[in-house]
ModelCIF file with pLDDT and N, C-alpha, C, O atoms, coordinates in Angstrom:
data_MODEL
#
_entry.id   MODEL 
#
_entity.id                         1 
_entity.type                       polymer 
_entity.pdbx_number_of_molecules   1 
#
_entity_poly.entity_id                      1 
_entity_poly.type                           'polypeptide(L)' 
_entity_poly.nstd_linkage                   no 
_entity_poly.nstd_monomer                   no 
_entity_poly.pdbx_seq_one_letter_code       MGIWLELGIFIVVLIWGLWQIRDARQAHARSVAERKARQAAEGEPPTGKDPAP 
_entity_poly.pdbx_seq_one_letter_code_can   MGIWLELGIFIVVLIWGLWQIRDARQAHARSVAERKARQAAEGEPPTGKDPAP 
_entity_poly.pdbx_strand_id                 A 
#
loop_
_entity_poly_seq.entity_id 
_entity_poly_seq.num 
_entity_poly_seq.mon_id 
_entity_poly_seq.hetero 
1 1  MET n 
1 2  GLY n 
1 3  ILE n 
1 4  TRP n 
1 5  LEU n 
1 6  GLU n 
1 7  LEU n 
1 8  GLY n 
1 9  ILE n 
1 10 PHE n 
1 11 ILE n 
1 12 VAL n 
1 13 VAL n 
1 14 LEU n 
1 15 ILE n 
1 16 TRP n 
1 17 GLY n 
1 18 LEU n 
1 19 TRP n 
1 20 GLN n 
1 21 ILE n 
1 22 ARG n 
1 23 ASP n 
1 24 ALA n 
1 25 ARG n 
1 26 GLN n 
1 27 ALA n 
1 28 HIS n 
1 29 ALA n 
1 30 ARG n 
1 31 SER n 
1 32 VAL n 
1 33 ALA n 
1 34 GLU n 
1 35 ARG n 
1 36 LYS n 
1 37 ALA n 
1 38 ARG n 
1 39 GLN n 
1 40 ALA n 
1 41 ALA n 
1 42 GLU n 
1 43 GLY n 
1 44 GLU n 
1 45 PRO n 
1 46 PRO n 
1 47 THR n 
1 48 GLY n 
1 49 LYS n 
1 50 ASP n 
1 51 PRO n 
1 52 ALA n 
1 53 PRO n 
#
_struct_asym.id          A 
_struct_asym.entity_id   1 
#
loop_
_ma_qa_metric.id 
_ma_qa_metric.mode 
_ma_qa_metric.name 
_ma_qa_metric.software_group_id 
_ma_qa_metric.type 
1 global pLDDT . pLDDT 
2 local  pLDDT . pLDDT 
#
_ma_qa_metric_global.metric_id      1 
_ma_qa_metric_global.metric_value   87.87 
_ma_qa_metric_global.model_id       1 
_ma_qa_metric_global.ordinal_id     1 
#
loop_
_ma_qa_metric_local.label_asym_id 
_ma_qa_metric_local.label_comp_id 
_ma_qa_metric_local.label_seq_id 
_ma_qa_metric_local.metric_id 
_ma_qa_metric_local.metric_value 
_ma_qa_metric_local.model_id 
_ma_qa_metric_local.ordinal_id 
A MET 1  2 82.00 1 1  
A GLY 2  2 90.00 1 2  
A ILE 3  2 95.00 1 3  
A TRP 4  2 95.00 1 4  
A LEU 5  2 95.00 1 5  
A GLU 6  2 96.00 1 6  
A LEU 7  2 96.00 1 7  
A GLY 8  2 96.00 1 8  
A ILE 9  2 97.00 1 9  
A PHE 10 2 97.00 1 10 
A ILE 11 2 98.00 1 11 
A VAL 12 2 98.00 1 12 
A VAL 13 2 98.00 1 13 
A LEU 14 2 98.00 1 14 
A ILE 15 2 98.00 1 15 
A TRP 16 2 98.00 1 16 
A GLY 17 2 97.00 1 17 
A LEU 18 2 98.00 1 18 
A TRP 19 2 97.00 1 19 
A GLN 20 2 98.00 1 20 
A ILE 21 2 97.00 1 21 
A ARG 22 2 97.00 1 22 
A ASP 23 2 97.00 1 23 
A ALA 24 2 97.00 1 24 
A ARG 25 2 96.00 1 25 
A GLN 26 2 96.00 1 26 
A ALA 27 2 96.00 1 27 
A HIS 28 2 95.00 1 28 
A ALA 29 2 95.00 1 29 
A ARG 30 2 95.00 1 30 
A SER 31 2 94.00 1 31 
A VAL 32 2 92.00 1 32 
A ALA 33 2 92.00 1 33 
A GLU 34 2 92.00 1 34 
A ARG 35 2 91.00 1 35 
A LYS 36 2 90.00 1 36 
A ALA 37 2 90.00 1 37 
A ARG 38 2 89.00 1 38 
A GLN 39 2 86.00 1 39 
A ALA 40 2 87.00 1 40 
A ALA 41 2 87.00 1 41 
A GLU 42 2 85.00 1 42 
A GLY 43 2 80.00 1 43 
A GLU 44 2 66.00 1 44 
A PRO 45 2 65.00 1 45 
A PRO 46 2 62.00 1 46 
A THR 47 2 65.00 1 47 
A GLY 48 2 61.00 1 48 
A LYS 49 2 67.00 1 49 
A ASP 50 2 61.00 1 50 
A PRO 51 2 61.00 1 51 
A ALA 52 2 59.00 1 52 
A PRO 53 2 57.00 1 53 
#
loop_
_atom_site.group_PDB 
_atom_site.id 
_atom_site.type_symbol 
_atom_site.label_atom_id 
_atom_site.label_alt_id 
_atom_site.label_comp_id 
_atom_site.label_asym_id 
_atom_site.label_entity_id 
_atom_site.label_seq_id 
_atom_site.pdbx_PDB_ins_code 
_atom_site.Cartn_x 
_atom_site.Cartn_y 
_atom_site.Cartn_z 
_atom_site.occupancy 
_atom_site.B_iso_or_equiv 
_atom_site.pdbx_formal_charge 
_atom_site.auth_seq_id 
_atom_site.auth_comp_id 
_atom_site.auth_asym_id 
_atom_site.auth_atom_id 
_atom_site.pdbx_PDB_model_num 
ATOM 1   N N  . MET A 1 1  ? 11.929  17.914  -2.556  1.00 82.00 ? 1  MET A N  1 
ATOM 2   C CA . MET A 1 1  ? 12.607  16.927  -3.385  1.00 82.00 ? 1  MET A CA 1 
ATOM 3   C C  . MET A 1 1  ? 12.113  15.520  -3.072  1.00 82.00 ? 1  MET A C  1 
ATOM 4   O O  . MET A 1 1  ? 11.879  14.729  -3.985  1.00 82.00 ? 1  MET A O  1 
ATOM 5   N N  . GLY A 1 2  ? 11.952  15.201  -1.787  1.00 90.00 ? 2  GLY A N  1 
ATOM 6   C CA . GLY A 1 2  ? 11.532  13.853  -1.385  1.00 90.00 ? 2  GLY A CA 1 
ATOM 7   C C  . GLY A 1 2  ? 10.146  13.486  -1.860  1.00 90.00 ? 2  GLY A C  1 
ATOM 8   O O  . GLY A 1 2  ? 9.873   12.325  -2.167  1.00 90.00 ? 2  GLY A O  1 
ATOM 9   N N  . ILE A 1 3  ? 9.259   14.486  -1.923  1.00 95.00 ? 3  ILE A N  1 
ATOM 10  C CA . ILE A 1 3  ? 7.892   14.181  -2.343  1.00 95.00 ? 3  ILE A CA 1 
ATOM 11  C C  . ILE A 1 3  ? 7.856   13.735  -3.808  1.00 95.00 ? 3  ILE A C  1 
ATOM 12  O O  . ILE A 1 3  ? 7.025   12.906  -4.180  1.00 95.00 ? 3  ILE A O  1 
ATOM 13  N N  . TRP A 1 4  ? 8.754   14.281  -4.647  1.00 95.00 ? 4  TRP A N  1 
ATOM 14  C CA . TRP A 1 4  ? 8.787   13.882  -6.051  1.00 95.00 ? 4  TRP A CA 1 
ATOM 15  C C  . TRP A 1 4  ? 9.267   12.446  -6.195  1.00 95.00 ? 4  TRP A C  1 
ATOM 16  O O  . TRP A 1 4  ? 8.795   11.705  -7.057  1.00 95.00 ? 4  TRP A O  1 
ATOM 17  N N  . LEU A 1 5  ? 10.212  12.062  -5.343  1.00 95.00 ? 5  LEU A N  1 
ATOM 18  C CA . LEU A 1 5  ? 10.686  10.675  -5.359  1.00 95.00 ? 5  LEU A CA 1 
ATOM 19  C C  . LEU A 1 5  ? 9.554   9.731   -4.957  1.00 95.00 ? 5  LEU A C  1 
ATOM 20  O O  . LEU A 1 5  ? 9.339   8.706   -5.604  1.00 95.00 ? 5  LEU A O  1 
ATOM 21  N N  . GLU A 1 6  ? 8.843   10.069  -3.906  1.00 96.00 ? 6  GLU A N  1 
ATOM 22  C CA . GLU A 1 6  ? 7.723   9.239   -3.458  1.00 96.00 ? 6  GLU A CA 1 
ATOM 23  C C  . GLU A 1 6  ? 6.624   9.179   -4.516  1.00 96.00 ? 6  GLU A C  1 
ATOM 24  O O  . GLU A 1 6  ? 6.040   8.123   -4.758  1.00 96.00 ? 6  GLU A O  1 
ATOM 25  N N  . LEU A 1 7  ? 6.351   10.314  -5.138  1.00 96.00 ? 7  LEU A N  1 
ATOM 26  C CA . LEU A 1 7  ? 5.332   10.343  -6.187  1.00 96.00 ? 7  LEU A CA 1 
ATOM 27  C C  . LEU A 1 7  ? 5.757   9.480   -7.373  1.00 96.00 ? 7  LEU A C  1 
ATOM 28  O O  . LEU A 1 7  ? 4.935   8.765   -7.946  1.00 96.00 ? 7  LEU A O  1 
ATOM 29  N N  . GLY A 1 8  ? 7.024   9.544   -7.738  1.00 96.00 ? 8  GLY A N  1 
ATOM 30  C CA . GLY A 1 8  ? 7.530   8.732   -8.838  1.00 96.00 ? 8  GLY A CA 1 
ATOM 31  C C  . GLY A 1 8  ? 7.424   7.248   -8.540  1.00 96.00 ? 8  GLY A C  1 
ATOM 32  O O  . GLY A 1 8  ? 7.018   6.467   -9.401  1.00 96.00 ? 8  GLY A O  1 
ATOM 33  N N  . ILE A 1 9  ? 7.787   6.853   -7.325  1.00 97.00 ? 9  ILE A N  1 
ATOM 34  C CA . ILE A 1 9  ? 7.675   5.442   -6.940  1.00 97.00 ? 9  ILE A CA 1 
ATOM 35  C C  . ILE A 1 9  ? 6.224   5.000   -6.953  1.00 97.00 ? 9  ILE A C  1 
ATOM 36  O O  . ILE A 1 9  ? 5.911   3.903   -7.415  1.00 97.00 ? 9  ILE A O  1 
ATOM 37  N N  . PHE A 1 10 ? 5.333   5.849   -6.447  1.00 97.00 ? 10 PHE A N  1 
ATOM 38  C CA . PHE A 1 10 ? 3.908   5.524   -6.444  1.00 97.00 ? 10 PHE A CA 1 
ATOM 39  C C  . PHE A 1 10 ? 3.390   5.323   -7.870  1.00 97.00 ? 10 PHE A C  1 
ATOM 40  O O  . PHE A 1 10 ? 2.644   4.380   -8.134  1.00 97.00 ? 10 PHE A O  1 
ATOM 41  N N  . ILE A 1 11 ? 3.785   6.200   -8.778  1.00 98.00 ? 11 ILE A N  1 
ATOM 42  C CA . ILE A 1 11 ? 3.323   6.091   -10.166 1.00 98.00 ? 11 ILE A CA 1 
ATOM 43  C C  . ILE A 1 11 ? 3.856   4.810   -10.811 1.00 98.00 ? 11 ILE A C  1 
ATOM 44  O O  . ILE A 1 11 ? 3.128   4.132   -11.535 1.00 98.00 ? 11 ILE A O  1 
ATOM 45  N N  . VAL A 1 12 ? 5.118   4.479   -10.553 1.00 98.00 ? 12 VAL A N  1 
ATOM 46  C CA . VAL A 1 12 ? 5.693   3.256   -11.117 1.00 98.00 ? 12 VAL A CA 1 
ATOM 47  C C  . VAL A 1 12 ? 4.956   2.029   -10.596 1.00 98.00 ? 12 VAL A C  1 
ATOM 48  O O  . VAL A 1 12 ? 4.638   1.123   -11.367 1.00 98.00 ? 12 VAL A O  1 
ATOM 49  N N  . VAL A 1 13 ? 4.684   1.991   -9.305  1.00 98.00 ? 13 VAL A N  1 
ATOM 50  C CA . VAL A 1 13 ? 3.974   0.856   -8.719  1.00 98.00 ? 13 VAL A CA 1 
ATOM 51  C C  . VAL A 1 13 ? 2.545   0.776   -9.248  1.00 98.00 ? 13 VAL A C  1 
ATOM 52  O O  . VAL A 1 13 ? 2.039   -0.318  -9.497  1.00 98.00 ? 13 VAL A O  1 
ATOM 53  N N  . LEU A 1 14 ? 1.896   1.915   -9.420  1.00 98.00 ? 14 LEU A N  1 
ATOM 54  C CA . LEU A 1 14 ? 0.533   1.941   -9.952  1.00 98.00 ? 14 LEU A CA 1 
ATOM 55  C C  . LEU A 1 14 ? 0.506   1.409   -11.385 1.00 98.00 ? 14 LEU A C  1 
ATOM 56  O O  . LEU A 1 14 ? -0.358  0.605   -11.735 1.00 98.00 ? 14 LEU A O  1 
ATOM 57  N N  . ILE A 1 15 ? 1.449   1.857   -12.211 1.00 98.00 ? 15 ILE A N  1 
ATOM 58  C CA . ILE A 1 15 ? 1.510   1.373   -13.596 1.00 98.00 ? 15 ILE A CA 1 
ATOM 59  C C  . ILE A 1 15 ? 1.791   -0.122  -13.624 1.00 98.00 ? 15 ILE A C  1 
ATOM 60  O O  . ILE A 1 15 ? 1.187   -0.851  -14.411 1.00 98.00 ? 15 ILE A O  1 
ATOM 61  N N  . TRP A 1 16 ? 2.700   -0.587  -12.775 1.00 98.00 ? 16 TRP A N  1 
ATOM 62  C CA . TRP A 1 16 ? 3.017   -2.020  -12.718 1.00 98.00 ? 16 TRP A CA 1 
ATOM 63  C C  . TRP A 1 16 ? 1.781   -2.832  -12.329 1.00 98.00 ? 16 TRP A C  1 
ATOM 64  O O  . TRP A 1 16 ? 1.516   -3.877  -12.922 1.00 98.00 ? 16 TRP A O  1 
ATOM 65  N N  . GLY A 1 17 ? 1.023   -2.358  -11.337 1.00 97.00 ? 17 GLY A N  1 
ATOM 66  C CA . GLY A 1 17 ? -0.191  -3.061  -10.914 1.00 97.00 ? 17 GLY A CA 1 
ATOM 67  C C  . GLY A 1 17 ? -1.229  -3.124  -12.018 1.00 97.00 ? 17 GLY A C  1 
ATOM 68  O O  . GLY A 1 17 ? -1.851  -4.165  -12.232 1.00 97.00 ? 17 GLY A O  1 
ATOM 69  N N  . LEU A 1 18 ? -1.418  -2.014  -12.719 1.00 98.00 ? 18 LEU A N  1 
ATOM 70  C CA . LEU A 1 18 ? -2.378  -2.011  -13.825 1.00 98.00 ? 18 LEU A CA 1 
ATOM 71  C C  . LEU A 1 18 ? -1.927  -2.946  -14.940 1.00 98.00 ? 18 LEU A C  1 
ATOM 72  O O  . LEU A 1 18 ? -2.753  -3.616  -15.560 1.00 98.00 ? 18 LEU A O  1 
ATOM 73  N N  . TRP A 1 19 ? -0.621  -2.996  -15.199 1.00 97.00 ? 19 TRP A N  1 
ATOM 74  C CA . TRP A 1 19 ? -0.083  -3.893  -16.222 1.00 97.00 ? 19 TRP A CA 1 
ATOM 75  C C  . TRP A 1 19 ? -0.340  -5.351  -15.829 1.00 97.00 ? 19 TRP A C  1 
ATOM 76  O O  . TRP A 1 19 ? -0.685  -6.169  -16.682 1.00 97.00 ? 19 TRP A O  1 
ATOM 77  N N  . GLN A 1 20 ? -0.175  -5.678  -14.551 1.00 98.00 ? 20 GLN A N  1 
ATOM 78  C CA . GLN A 1 20 ? -0.409  -7.039  -14.083 1.00 98.00 ? 20 GLN A CA 1 
ATOM 79  C C  . GLN A 1 20 ? -1.880  -7.433  -14.228 1.00 98.00 ? 20 GLN A C  1 
ATOM 80  O O  . GLN A 1 20 ? -2.188  -8.560  -14.617 1.00 98.00 ? 20 GLN A O  1 
ATOM 81  N N  . ILE A 1 21 ? -2.776  -6.516  -13.918 1.00 97.00 ? 21 ILE A N  1 
ATOM 82  C CA . ILE A 1 21 ? -4.214  -6.782  -14.073 1.00 97.00 ? 21 ILE A CA 1 
ATOM 83  C C  . ILE A 1 21 ? -4.544  -7.028  -15.536 1.00 97.00 ? 21 ILE A C  1 
ATOM 84  O O  . ILE A 1 21 ? -5.301  -7.945  -15.855 1.00 97.00 ? 21 ILE A O  1 
ATOM 85  N N  . ARG A 1 22 ? -3.978  -6.210  -16.435 1.00 97.00 ? 22 ARG A N  1 
ATOM 86  C CA . ARG A 1 22 ? -4.208  -6.375  -17.867 1.00 97.00 ? 22 ARG A CA 1 
ATOM 87  C C  . ARG A 1 22 ? -3.697  -7.730  -18.340 1.00 97.00 ? 22 ARG A C  1 
ATOM 88  O O  . ARG A 1 22 ? -4.370  -8.421  -19.105 1.00 97.00 ? 22 ARG A O  1 
ATOM 89  N N  . ASP A 1 23 ? -2.522  -8.100  -17.890 1.00 97.00 ? 23 ASP A N  1 
ATOM 90  C CA . ASP A 1 23 ? -1.926  -9.375  -18.288 1.00 97.00 ? 23 ASP A CA 1 
ATOM 91  C C  . ASP A 1 23 ? -2.757  -10.552 -17.780 1.00 97.00 ? 23 ASP A C  1 
ATOM 92  O O  . ASP A 1 23 ? -2.948  -11.532 -18.499 1.00 97.00 ? 23 ASP A O  1 
ATOM 93  N N  . ALA A 1 24 ? -3.247  -10.459 -16.556 1.00 97.00 ? 24 ALA A N  1 
ATOM 94  C CA . ALA A 1 24 ? -4.063  -11.536 -15.998 1.00 97.00 ? 24 ALA A CA 1 
ATOM 95  C C  . ALA A 1 24 ? -5.377  -11.686 -16.766 1.00 97.00 ? 24 ALA A C  1 
ATOM 96  O O  . ALA A 1 24 ? -5.834  -12.804 -17.004 1.00 97.00 ? 24 ALA A O  1 
ATOM 97  N N  . ARG A 1 25 ? -5.975  -10.576 -17.148 1.00 96.00 ? 25 ARG A N  1 
ATOM 98  C CA . ARG A 1 25 ? -7.217  -10.643 -17.927 1.00 96.00 ? 25 ARG A CA 1 
ATOM 99  C C  . ARG A 1 25 ? -6.980  -11.282 -19.291 1.00 96.00 ? 25 ARG A C  1 
ATOM 100 O O  . ARG A 1 25 ? -7.793  -12.082 -19.752 1.00 96.00 ? 25 ARG A O  1 
ATOM 101 N N  . GLN A 1 26 ? -5.868  -10.931 -19.938 1.00 96.00 ? 26 GLN A N  1 
ATOM 102 C CA . GLN A 1 26 ? -5.558  -11.526 -21.232 1.00 96.00 ? 26 GLN A CA 1 
ATOM 103 C C  . GLN A 1 26 ? -5.310  -13.025 -21.105 1.00 96.00 ? 26 GLN A C  1 
ATOM 104 O O  . GLN A 1 26 ? -5.754  -13.803 -21.950 1.00 96.00 ? 26 GLN A O  1 
ATOM 105 N N  . ALA A 1 27 ? -4.607  -13.430 -20.060 1.00 96.00 ? 27 ALA A N  1 
ATOM 106 C CA . ALA A 1 27 ? -4.334  -14.850 -19.855 1.00 96.00 ? 27 ALA A CA 1 
ATOM 107 C C  . ALA A 1 27 ? -5.638  -15.611 -19.601 1.00 96.00 ? 27 ALA A C  1 
ATOM 108 O O  . ALA A 1 27 ? -5.817  -16.725 -20.093 1.00 96.00 ? 27 ALA A O  1 
ATOM 109 N N  . HIS A 1 28 ? -6.537  -15.012 -18.840 1.00 95.00 ? 28 HIS A N  1 
ATOM 110 C CA . HIS A 1 28 ? -7.818  -15.653 -18.568 1.00 95.00 ? 28 HIS A CA 1 
ATOM 111 C C  . HIS A 1 28 ? -8.624  -15.793 -19.861 1.00 95.00 ? 28 HIS A C  1 
ATOM 112 O O  . HIS A 1 28 ? -9.224  -16.839 -20.108 1.00 95.00 ? 28 HIS A O  1 
ATOM 113 N N  . ALA A 1 29 ? -8.638  -14.752 -20.680 1.00 95.00 ? 29 ALA A N  1 
ATOM 114 C CA . ALA A 1 29 ? -9.385  -14.804 -21.940 1.00 95.00 ? 29 ALA A CA 1 
ATOM 115 C C  . ALA A 1 29 ? -8.803  -15.875 -22.858 1.00 95.00 ? 29 ALA A C  1 
ATOM 116 O O  . ALA A 1 29 ? -9.549  -16.585 -23.532 1.00 95.00 ? 29 ALA A O  1 
ATOM 117 N N  . ARG A 1 30 ? -7.469  -15.998 -22.890 1.00 95.00 ? 30 ARG A N  1 
ATOM 118 C CA . ARG A 1 30 ? -6.851  -17.031 -23.726 1.00 95.00 ? 30 ARG A CA 1 
ATOM 119 C C  . ARG A 1 30 ? -7.227  -18.422 -23.231 1.00 95.00 ? 30 ARG A C  1 
ATOM 120 O O  . ARG A 1 30 ? -7.503  -19.309 -24.038 1.00 95.00 ? 30 ARG A O  1 
ATOM 121 N N  . SER A 1 31 ? -7.241  -18.625 -21.916 1.00 94.00 ? 31 SER A N  1 
ATOM 122 C CA . SER A 1 31 ? -7.552  -19.957 -21.400 1.00 94.00 ? 31 SER A CA 1 
ATOM 123 C C  . SER A 1 31 ? -9.008  -20.319 -21.673 1.00 94.00 ? 31 SER A C  1 
ATOM 124 O O  . SER A 1 31 ? -9.316  -21.476 -21.962 1.00 94.00 ? 31 SER A O  1 
ATOM 125 N N  . VAL A 1 32 ? -9.899  -19.344 -21.584 1.00 92.00 ? 32 VAL A N  1 
ATOM 126 C CA . VAL A 1 32 ? -11.313 -19.598 -21.877 1.00 92.00 ? 32 VAL A CA 1 
ATOM 127 C C  . VAL A 1 32 ? -11.477 -19.940 -23.359 1.00 92.00 ? 32 VAL A C  1 
ATOM 128 O O  . VAL A 1 32 ? -12.217 -20.860 -23.707 1.00 92.00 ? 32 VAL A O  1 
ATOM 129 N N  . ALA A 1 33 ? -10.791 -19.204 -24.225 1.00 92.00 ? 33 ALA A N  1 
ATOM 130 C CA . ALA A 1 33 ? -10.887 -19.469 -25.660 1.00 92.00 ? 33 ALA A CA 1 
ATOM 131 C C  . ALA A 1 33 ? -10.320 -20.846 -26.000 1.00 92.00 ? 33 ALA A C  1 
ATOM 132 O O  . ALA A 1 33 ? -10.893 -21.571 -26.814 1.00 92.00 ? 33 ALA A O  1 
ATOM 133 N N  . GLU A 1 34 ? -9.202  -21.207 -25.385 1.00 92.00 ? 34 GLU A N  1 
ATOM 134 C CA . GLU A 1 34 ? -8.618  -22.527 -25.630 1.00 92.00 ? 34 GLU A CA 1 
ATOM 135 C C  . GLU A 1 34 ? -9.541  -23.644 -25.149 1.00 92.00 ? 34 GLU A C  1 
ATOM 136 O O  . GLU A 1 34 ? -9.673  -24.673 -25.811 1.00 92.00 ? 34 GLU A O  1 
ATOM 137 N N  . ARG A 1 35 ? -10.179 -23.439 -24.000 1.00 91.00 ? 35 ARG A N  1 
ATOM 138 C CA . ARG A 1 35 ? -11.092 -24.459 -23.476 1.00 91.00 ? 35 ARG A CA 1 
ATOM 139 C C  . ARG A 1 35 ? -12.296 -24.628 -24.398 1.00 91.00 ? 35 ARG A C  1 
ATOM 140 O O  . ARG A 1 35 ? -12.729 -25.750 -24.663 1.00 91.00 ? 35 ARG A O  1 
ATOM 141 N N  . LYS A 1 36 ? -12.835 -23.510 -24.887 1.00 90.00 ? 36 LYS A N  1 
ATOM 142 C CA . LYS A 1 36 ? -13.981 -23.589 -25.796 1.00 90.00 ? 36 LYS A CA 1 
ATOM 143 C C  . LYS A 1 36 ? -13.601 -24.268 -27.100 1.00 90.00 ? 36 LYS A C  1 
ATOM 144 O O  . LYS A 1 36 ? -14.373 -25.064 -27.636 1.00 90.00 ? 36 LYS A O  1 
ATOM 145 N N  . ALA A 1 37 ? -12.414 -23.959 -27.614 1.00 90.00 ? 37 ALA A N  1 
ATOM 146 C CA . ALA A 1 37 ? -11.959 -24.584 -28.858 1.00 90.00 ? 37 ALA A CA 1 
ATOM 147 C C  . ALA A 1 37 ? -11.751 -26.080 -28.649 1.00 90.00 ? 37 ALA A C  1 
ATOM 148 O O  . ALA A 1 37 ? -12.087 -26.879 -29.523 1.00 90.00 ? 37 ALA A O  1 
ATOM 149 N N  . ARG A 1 38 ? -11.206 -26.463 -27.513 1.00 89.00 ? 38 ARG A N  1 
ATOM 150 C CA . ARG A 1 38 ? -10.987 -27.881 -27.221 1.00 89.00 ? 38 ARG A CA 1 
ATOM 151 C C  . ARG A 1 38 ? -12.314 -28.616 -27.087 1.00 89.00 ? 38 ARG A C  1 
ATOM 152 O O  . ARG A 1 38 ? -12.459 -29.735 -27.578 1.00 89.00 ? 38 ARG A O  1 
ATOM 153 N N  . GLN A 1 39 ? -13.285 -27.987 -26.422 1.00 86.00 ? 39 GLN A N  1 
ATOM 154 C CA . GLN A 1 39 ? -14.600 -28.617 -26.291 1.00 86.00 ? 39 GLN A CA 1 
ATOM 155 C C  . GLN A 1 39 ? -15.272 -28.762 -27.644 1.00 86.00 ? 39 GLN A C  1 
ATOM 156 O O  . GLN A 1 39 ? -15.918 -29.774 -27.916 1.00 86.00 ? 39 GLN A O  1 
ATOM 157 N N  . ALA A 1 40 ? -15.124 -27.757 -28.490 1.00 87.00 ? 40 ALA A N  1 
ATOM 158 C CA . ALA A 1 40 ? -15.737 -27.831 -29.814 1.00 87.00 ? 40 ALA A CA 1 
ATOM 159 C C  . ALA A 1 40 ? -15.077 -28.927 -30.651 1.00 87.00 ? 40 ALA A C  1 
ATOM 160 O O  . ALA A 1 40 ? -15.750 -29.625 -31.410 1.00 87.00 ? 40 ALA A O  1 
ATOM 161 N N  . ALA A 1 41 ? -13.771 -29.072 -30.511 1.00 87.00 ? 41 ALA A N  1 
ATOM 162 C CA . ALA A 1 41 ? -13.057 -30.093 -31.280 1.00 87.00 ? 41 ALA A CA 1 
ATOM 163 C C  . ALA A 1 41 ? -13.417 -31.499 -30.798 1.00 87.00 ? 41 ALA A C  1 
ATOM 164 O O  . ALA A 1 41 ? -13.475 -32.435 -31.595 1.00 87.00 ? 41 ALA A O  1 
ATOM 165 N N  . GLU A 1 42 ? -13.655 -31.644 -29.506 1.00 85.00 ? 42 GLU A N  1 
ATOM 166 C CA . GLU A 1 42 ? -13.997 -32.956 -28.951 1.00 85.00 ? 42 GLU A CA 1 
ATOM 167 C C  . GLU A 1 42 ? -15.488 -33.256 -29.040 1.00 85.00 ? 42 GLU A C  1 
ATOM 168 O O  . GLU A 1 42 ? -15.914 -34.379 -28.772 1.00 85.00 ? 42 GLU A O  1 
ATOM 169 N N  . GLY A 1 43 ? -16.277 -32.260 -29.414 1.00 80.00 ? 43 GLY A N  1 
ATOM 170 C CA . GLY A 1 43 ? -17.707 -32.468 -29.560 1.00 80.00 ? 43 GLY A CA 1 
ATOM 171 C C  . GLY A 1 43 ? -18.465 -32.437 -28.242 1.00 80.00 ? 43 GLY A C  1 
ATOM 172 O O  . GLY A 1 43 ? -19.592 -32.926 -28.164 1.00 80.00 ? 43 GLY A O  1 
ATOM 173 N N  . GLU A 1 44 ? -17.861 -31.869 -27.211 1.00 66.00 ? 44 GLU A N  1 
ATOM 174 C CA . GLU A 1 44 ? -18.551 -31.762 -25.927 1.00 66.00 ? 44 GLU A CA 1 
ATOM 175 C C  . GLU A 1 44 ? -19.564 -30.622 -25.984 1.00 66.00 ? 44 GLU A C  1 
ATOM 176 O O  . GLU A 1 44 ? -19.325 -29.612 -26.645 1.00 66.00 ? 44 GLU A O  1 
ATOM 177 N N  . PRO A 1 45 ? -20.677 -30.777 -25.303 1.00 65.00 ? 45 PRO A N  1 
ATOM 178 C CA . PRO A 1 45 ? -21.636 -29.660 -25.259 1.00 65.00 ? 45 PRO A CA 1 
ATOM 179 C C  . PRO A 1 45 ? -21.073 -28.544 -24.385 1.00 65.00 ? 45 PRO A C  1 
ATOM 180 O O  . PRO A 1 45 ? -20.309 -28.814 -23.459 1.00 65.00 ? 45 PRO A O  1 
ATOM 181 N N  . PRO A 1 46 ? -21.441 -27.289 -24.667 1.00 62.00 ? 46 PRO A N  1 
ATOM 182 C CA . PRO A 1 46 ? -20.971 -26.192 -23.818 1.00 62.00 ? 46 PRO A CA 1 
ATOM 183 C C  . PRO A 1 46 ? -21.497 -26.349 -22.405 1.00 62.00 ? 46 PRO A C  1 
ATOM 184 O O  . PRO A 1 46 ? -22.538 -26.969 -22.185 1.00 62.00 ? 46 PRO A O  1 
ATOM 185 N N  . THR A 1 47 ? -20.769 -25.783 -21.441 1.00 65.00 ? 47 THR A N  1 
ATOM 186 C CA . THR A 1 47 ? -21.144 -25.934 -20.036 1.00 65.00 ? 47 THR A CA 1 
ATOM 187 C C  . THR A 1 47 ? -22.385 -25.146 -19.675 1.00 65.00 ? 47 THR A C  1 
ATOM 188 O O  . THR A 1 47 ? -23.036 -25.461 -18.679 1.00 65.00 ? 47 THR A O  1 
ATOM 189 N N  . GLY A 1 48 ? -22.734 -24.137 -20.446 1.00 61.00 ? 48 GLY A N  1 
ATOM 190 C CA . GLY A 1 48 ? -23.964 -23.409 -20.170 1.00 61.00 ? 48 GLY A CA 1 
ATOM 191 C C  . GLY A 1 48 ? -23.733 -22.080 -19.514 1.00 61.00 ? 48 GLY A C  1 
ATOM 192 O O  . GLY A 1 48 ? -24.558 -21.178 -19.656 1.00 61.00 ? 48 GLY A O  1 
ATOM 193 N N  . LYS A 1 49 ? -22.634 -21.922 -18.794 1.00 67.00 ? 49 LYS A N  1 
ATOM 194 C CA . LYS A 1 49 ? -22.339 -20.626 -18.221 1.00 67.00 ? 49 LYS A CA 1 
ATOM 195 C C  . LYS A 1 49 ? -20.839 -20.395 -18.263 1.00 67.00 ? 49 LYS A C  1 
ATOM 196 O O  . LYS A 1 49 ? -20.042 -21.305 -18.036 1.00 67.00 ? 49 LYS A O  1 
ATOM 197 N N  . ASP A 1 50 ? -20.479 -19.165 -18.556 1.00 61.00 ? 50 ASP A N  1 
ATOM 198 C CA . ASP A 1 50 ? -19.078 -18.798 -18.625 1.00 61.00 ? 50 ASP A CA 1 
ATOM 199 C C  . ASP A 1 50 ? -18.636 -18.276 -17.272 1.00 61.00 ? 50 ASP A C  1 
ATOM 200 O O  . ASP A 1 50 ? -19.441 -17.722 -16.524 1.00 61.00 ? 50 ASP A O  1 
ATOM 201 N N  . PRO A 1 51 ? -17.360 -18.450 -16.953 1.00 61.00 ? 51 PRO A N  1 
ATOM 202 C CA . PRO A 1 51 ? -16.864 -17.855 -15.720 1.00 61.00 ? 51 PRO A CA 1 
ATOM 203 C C  . PRO A 1 51 ? -16.887 -16.335 -15.821 1.00 61.00 ? 51 PRO A C  1 
ATOM 204 O O  . PRO A 1 51 ? -16.935 -15.777 -16.917 1.00 61.00 ? 51 PRO A O  1 
ATOM 205 N N  . ALA A 1 52 ? -16.852 -15.682 -14.689 1.00 59.00 ? 52 ALA A N  1 
ATOM 206 C CA . ALA A 1 52 ? -16.896 -14.225 -14.674 1.00 59.00 ? 52 ALA A CA 1 
ATOM 207 C C  . ALA A 1 52 ? -15.714 -13.655 -15.444 1.00 59.00 ? 52 ALA A C  1 
ATOM 208 O O  . ALA A 1 52 ? -14.604 -14.179 -15.345 1.00 59.00 ? 52 ALA A O  1 
ATOM 209 N N  . PRO A 1 53 ? -15.933 -12.591 -16.210 1.00 57.00 ? 53 PRO A N  1 
ATOM 210 C CA . PRO A 1 53 ? -14.848 -12.019 -17.032 1.00 57.00 ? 53 PRO A CA 1 
ATOM 211 C C  . PRO A 1 53 ? -13.773 -11.378 -16.213 1.00 57.00 ? 53 PRO A C  1 
ATOM 212 O O  . PRO A 1 53 ? -12.803 -10.859 -16.766 1.00 57.00 ? 53 PRO A O  1 
#
């Protein structure tokens, strides 16, 4: 019985961690897109290299 409880907790924590990674990637992509849009609106030249995805 105890092993199923531990397995369930492990699965919940694993799903939560994967969800956090997904959310962080989406937030990073939004910030990069906003920065590029702001630079384009202000007429700044692109920086030449993008941060790591």
